[in-house]
C-alpha positions in Angstrom: 12.4 -85.3 -12.5 8.8 -85.1 -14.5 6.1 -86.8 -12.8 2.3 -87.6 -13.6 -0.6 -89.1 -12.2 -2.6 -90.7 -15.2 -6.4 -91.4 -15.4 -7.5 -93.6 -18.5 -10.8 -94.7 -19.3 -9.1 -97.0 -21.9 -7.1 -99.8 -20.6 -3.4 -99.5 -22.1 -2.9 -101.9 -25.0 -6.5 -102.7 -26.0 -7.2 -101.8 -29.5 -6.1 -98.2 -31.5 -6.7 -95.9 -28.7 -5.3 -98.3 -25.9 -2.1 -99.0 -28.4 -1.3 -95.5 -28.1 -1.4 -94.8 -24.4 0.7 -98.1 -24.0 3.3 -96.2 -26.5 2.9 -93.5 -24.4 3.5 -95.1 -21.2 6.9 -96.9 -22.7 7.9 -93.2 -23.9 7.4 -92.2 -20.1 9.8 -94.9 -19.1 12.1 -94.4 -21.6 12.5 -90.7 -20.8 12.8 -91.0 -16.9 9.3 -89.6 -16.3 7.6 -91.2 -13.3 4.0 -91.8 -13.5 1.1 -93.6 -11.5 -1.6 -95.1 -13.9 -5.2 -95.4 -12.8 -7.4 -96.8 -15.5 -10.4 -98.6 -16.2 -9.9 -102.3 -17.3 -11.5 -103.6 -20.7 -13.3 -106.7 -20.2 -12.1 -109.7 -22.0 -12.9 -110.2 -25.3 -14.3 -113.7 -24.5 -16.5 -112.5 -22.0 -18.0 -109.5 -24.1 -18.3 -112.1 -27.1 -20.8 -114.0 -24.7 -22.4 -111.2 -23.3 -23.3 -109.5 -26.4 -25.7 -112.2 -27.4 -27.9 -111.6 -24.3 -30.9 -109.0 -24.3 -29.4 -107.0 -21.4 -26.2 -106.7 -22.8 -26.3 -102.4 -22.5 -27.4 -102.7 -19.1 -24.4 -104.8 -18.1 -21.7 -102.4 -20.1 -23.4 -99.7 -18.0 -23.6 -101.7 -15.0 -19.8 -102.5 -15.0 -18.4 -99.3 -15.8 -20.6 -97.4 -13.4 -19.4 -99.7 -10.3 -15.6 -99.3 -11.3 -15.9 -95.4 -11.7 -17.6 -95.8 -8.1 -14.5 -97.0 -6.8 -12.2 -95.3 -8.8 -13.5 -92.0 -7.7 -12.6 -92.1 -4.3 -8.9 -92.4 -5.1 -7.9 -89.0 -6.6 -4.3 -87.7 -6.5 -4.5 -84.2 -5.9 -0.6 -83.6 -6.1 1.2 -82.8 -9.1 0.4 -82.7 -12.8 -2.7 -84.7 -14.1 -3.0 -86.7 -17.6 -6.4 -87.8 -18.8 -7.1 -90.1 -21.7 -10.8 -90.6 -22.7 -12.9 -89.2 -20.3 -16.2 -90.3 -21.6 -15.2 -93.5 -20.6 -13.1 -92.8 -17.5 -16.8 -91.3 -16.3 -17.7 -87.4 -16.5 -18.4 -87.5 -12.6 -14.8 -88.8 -12.1 -13.1 -86.5 -14.5 -14.8 -83.6 -13.0 -13.7 -84.2 -9.3 -10.2 -84.7 -10.8 -9.9 -81.3 -13.1 -11.6 -79.7 -9.4 -9.1 -80.7 -7.0 -5.6 -80.9 -9.1 -3.8 -77.5 -10.2 -2.2 -78.9 -13.7 -4.4 -80.9 -16.0 -3.6 -82.3 -19.2 -6.3 -84.1 -21.6 -5.4 -86.0 -24.7 -8.0 -85.8 -27.2 -9.0 -89.0 -29.0 -12.0 -87.9 -30.7 -14.8 -84.9 -30.9 -16.3 -85.7 -27.5 -15.1 -82.1 -26.4 -17.9 -80.4 -28.8 -19.8 -83.4 -30.0 -21.8 -86.1 -27.5 -21.4 -88.7 -30.1 -17.9 -88.3 -30.1 -18.2 -89.1 -34.1 -19.3 -85.4 -35.6 -21.0 -87.0 -38.5 -24.6 -86.3 -40.2 -26.2 -89.6 -41.7 -26.8 -89.3 -45.3 -24.9 -86.2 -46.0 -21.5 -88.0 -45.9 -19.9 -85.4 -44.0 -19.0 -83.8 -41.0 -21.6 -81.9 -38.4 -20.2 -78.4 -36.8 -23.5 -77.5 -34.8 -22.6 -77.7 -31.5 -19.4 -75.6 -31.7 -21.6 -72.5 -31.7 -24.6 -74.5 -30.2 -24.4 -77.6 -27.6 -27.9 -77.6 -27.2 -28.2 -78.7 -31.3 -27.5 -82.0 -29.9 -30.3 -82.3 -28.3 -32.5 -80.8 -30.9 -31.1 -83.5 -33.5 -31.9 -86.3 -31.0 -28.2 -87.1 -31.4 -26.7 -90.3 -28.3 -23.7 -90.3 -26.9 -21.0 -92.6 -27.8 -19.5 -95.1 -26.6 -21.3 -94.6 -23.2 -24.8 -93.6 -22.3 -24.7 -90.1 -21.0 -27.5 -87.9 -20.3 -27.6 -84.3 -21.8 -27.3 -82.4 -19.0 -24.4 -84.0 -17.5 -22.5 -83.7 -20.9 -23.5 -80.0 -20.9 -22.1 -79.7 -17.3 -19.0 -81.1 -17.9 -18.5 -79.0 -21.5 -19.3 -75.9 -18.9 -16.6 -77.3 -16.6 -13.8 -77.5 -19.1 -14.7 -73.6 -20.2 -14.5 -72.6 -16.6 -11.3 -74.3 -15.8 -9.9 -73.6 -19.2 -6.6 -71.5 -17.9 -5.8 -75.0 -15.8 -6.0 -77.4 -18.6 -3.7 -78.0 -21.6 -5.2 -80.3 -24.6 -3.0 -82.5 -25.8 -4.2 -83.0 -29.7 -3.4 -84.9 -32.7 -3.2 -82.6 -35.4 -4.0 -79.2 -36.9 -7.3 -79.6 -37.7 -8.4 -80.9 -33.9 -6.0 -77.8 -32.5 -8.6 -75.4 -34.6 -11.6 -77.2 -33.4 -10.4 -76.6 -29.9 -9.8 -72.9 -30.2 -13.3 -72.6 -31.9 -14.9 -74.0 -29.1 -13.2 -73.2 -26.0 -11.5 -69.7 -27.4 -7.9 -68.5 -28.5 -6.7 -68.7 -25.2 -6.8 -72.2 -24.7 -3.8 -74.0 -24.1 -2.7 -76.9 -26.7 0.4 -78.7 -27.3 0.3 -80.9 -31.0 1.5 -84.4 -29.8 0.4 -86.3 -32.9 -0.5 -90.0 -33.0 1.9 -93.0 -32.9 1.7 -96.3 -31.8 5.1 -98.1 -32.5 2.8 -101.0 -34.0 5.4 -101.5 -37.1 8.6 -100.7 -37.8 9.4 -98.0 -40.1 11.2 -98.8 -43.3 10.6 -98.1 -46.8 11.4 -101.4 -48.0 8.7 -104.0 -49.1 8.2 -107.3 -47.7 7.7 -110.2 -49.8 3.9 -110.7 -50.0 2.3 -114.4 -49.0 -1.1 -113.7 -50.3 -2.6 -114.3 -54.1 -5.9 -113.2 -53.8 -6.3 -109.4 -54.8 -9.4 -107.7 -54.7 -10.0 -104.0 -56.1 -11.1 -102.5 -53.0 -10.8 -103.2 -49.1 -12.5 -101.1 -46.0 -10.0 -100.6 -43.2 -11.6 -98.8 -40.7 -13.6 -99.2 -37.6 -17.2 -100.8 -38.0 -19.1 -97.5 -36.9 -21.4 -95.8 -39.3 -19.4 -92.6 -39.2 -16.3 -94.6 -40.4 -17.8 -95.0 -44.1 -18.9 -98.5 -43.8 -22.3 -97.5 -45.9 -20.2 -95.5 -47.9 -18.1 -98.2 -49.0 -21.1 -100.5 -49.4 -22.4 -97.9 -51.6 -19.7 -97.9 -53.9 -19.5 -101.5 -54.2 -23.8 -101.1 -55.2 -22.4 -98.7 -57.6 -19.6 -100.8 -59.1 -21.0 -104.3 -59.7 -18.0 -105.6 -61.7 -15.4 -104.7 -59.5 -14.7 -106.9 -56.5 -14.9 -105.5 -52.6 -13.7 -106.8 -49.3 -15.1 -106.1 -45.8 -13.0 -107.8 -43.1 -16.2 -108.1 -40.4 -18.9 -110.8 -40.5 -22.0 -110.4 -42.8 -23.9 -110.3 -39.9 -22.0 -107.5 -38.1 -22.4 -105.2 -41.0 -26.1 -105.4 -41.4 -26.6 -104.6 -37.9 -24.5 -101.3 -38.5 -26.5 -100.5 -41.8 -30.1 -101.8 -40.9 -30.6 -103.6 -43.9 -29.6 -107.1 -45.3 -26.7 -107.4 -48.0 -26.7 -109.8 -51.5 -23.9 -108.2 -53.3 -22.0 -111.0 -55.7 -18.9 -108.5 -55.6 -18.7 -108.5 -52.2 -16.6 -110.7 -49.6 -16.8 -110.6 -45.9 -13.8 -112.1 -44.4 -13.5 -111.6 -40.7 -9.8 -111.1 -40.0 -7.8 -108.8 -37.6 -4.3 -107.0 -38.3 -2.6 -110.4 -37.7 -4.7 -112.8 -39.1 -4.8 -111.6 -42.9 -5.7 -108.1 -43.0 -2.5 -106.7 -43.4 -1.9 -109.1 -46.6 -5.4 -108.2 -47.9 -4.2 -104.7 -47.5 -1.1 -105.1 -49.5 -2.6 -107.0 -52.2 -5.9 -105.1 -52.9 -5.4 -102.3 -55.5 -7.1 -99.5 -53.2 -7.8 -99.6 -49.7 -10.7 -97.2 -48.5 -10.3 -95.8 -45.4 -13.8 -93.5 -45.6 -14.1 -91.7 -42.3 -17.1 -88.7 -42.6 -16.4 -87.1 -39.5 -13.8 -84.5 -38.5 -11.2 -87.2 -37.6 -7.9 -86.8 -36.0 -5.1 -89.0 -36.9 -6.6 -92.7 -37.3 -4.2 -95.8 -36.7 -6.1 -97.4 -39.7 -5.3 -94.6 -42.4 -1.7 -94.4 -41.4 -1.4 -98.1 -41.3 -3.0 -97.9 -44.8 -0.8 -95.6 -46.2 2.3 -97.4 -45.2 1.2 -100.8 -46.6 -1.4 -100.3 -49.4 -0.5 -99.7 -52.8 -3.3 -96.8 -53.0 -5.3 -95.4 -50.2 -8.8 -93.8 -50.9 -10.1 -91.3 -48.2 -13.4 -88.8 -48.1 -11.8 -85.2 -48.5 -13.7 -83.9 -45.4 -12.0 -80.4 -44.5 -12.0 -80.4 -41.2 -10.4 -83.8 -40.6 -6.9 -84.8 -40.6 -7.4 -85.9 -44.6 -7.4 -82.0 -45.1 -3.5 -82.1 -43.8 -2.0 -85.0 -46.1 -0.9 -84.4 -49.1 -3.2 -84.7 -52.6 -0.4 -86.8 -54.1 0.1 -89.8 -51.5 -3.6 -90.8 -51.3 -7.2 -90.5 -53.6 -8.9 -88.1 -52.0 -13.0 -88.5 -52.7 -16.2 -85.9 -52.7 -19.1 -86.9 -50.7 -20.8 -87.6 -53.9 -20.7 -91.3 -54.3 -21.1 -91.3 -58.6 -18.3 -88.6 -58.3 -16.0 -90.9 -56.2 -17.0 -94.1 -58.4 -15.5 -91.8 -61.6 -12.4 -91.0 -59.5 -11.6 -94.5 -58.7 -12.1 -96.2 -62.1 -9.9 -93.4 -63.4 -7.1 -94.6 -61.0 -7.7 -98.4 -61.6 -7.5 -97.3 -65.4 -3.9 -95.9 -64.6 -2.6 -98.7 -62.4 -1.5 -96.1 -60.0 0.6 -97.3 -56.9 1.2 -94.3 -54.6 3.0 -96.7 -51.9 6.4 -95.3 -52.0 6.0 -91.3 -51.7 2.7 -92.7 -49.0 5.4 -94.9 -47.1 8.0 -91.9 -47.1 5.5 -89.7 -45.8 4.4 -92.0 -43.0 7.9 -92.4 -41.7 8.4 -88.5 -41.6 5.0 -88.3 -39.7 5.7 -91.1 -37.3 8.8 -89.7 -36.5 7.9 -86.3 -36.0 4.9 -87.5 -33.5 7.6 -89.6 -31.6 9.8 -86.4 -31.0 6.7 -84.4 -30.1 5.9 -86.8 -27.6 9.7 -86.7 -26.2 9.9 -83.0 -26.3 6.5 -82.9 -24.1 7.6 -85.5 -21.6 10.9 -83.3 -21.4 9.4 -80.1 -21.2 
């Protein structure tokens, strides 16, 4: 029987990454893979909402994770195979100790922290990815980049990357897609061990049938992504500003969006309606003409994109060559250039033609998810 000790900086079941971890653990159980799970619990949403209003929120957050890491770091199982999820949240010192003291390590790659201290390798204002640190890690310091989601010093980050290179022979990187595999090879060399698992969370049933729609409101465009600059919120707002006669929906609070972009918004064609997947977002995506998932970094398989392709009439993405988008057929989504003006022209063309790419997109998503499920099972059985 295969056995793992699993260390995770993200609590299973919490948000996108946590949903994948939860699905992975369920597959371990289904395939008779024994595992011991050690993770850092995510603070409850209600508590986070209260503390976010406090001026010392960031300090409290850092203290919380520091204490948990200090407790957890004394409990490392040095026997057998180890699987690590999200080392930057788990803690770099803790992760380093795990890697040093175990013989076989698997690291599942959620984002690009393995070469970008910000995790999301994005150049503000360029609407494109940044690859400077692939060849020169010191570029992050020169550019003044700050770590995300947790505060990590440059020296600690550089030391962690050097450790990954030093122990490269006993590390296997578990990646989501081909572009991510290519970036790993560029960073750690062609001898790196890599297995492609994909990304599937099991959040929805796979069927080509369309369910009845219970909502009558139809927007021209809806934003579907995490509220982070690298995931294209400003790009979406600029589209809104360039298309004053089209309707736009952002499923977040106005004040949250303004905080991210650093300015106030007074657009008559833009509606802010805070909602999550189960409280209206899914129906808004199904009813809107085009769902925009405008990530501007070398993003792997984003859950928002998979769900949008499955449920939306049409999906628009920014064509980043080193992202998962480059592996998606042009026939099932609208691939936008970094230029806002050119993107506007392309979107208007699709609205005029009254396109509906959903059926082909849904079939593609079903096949992708089935492949991902099979890859995970094969890995667990190997």
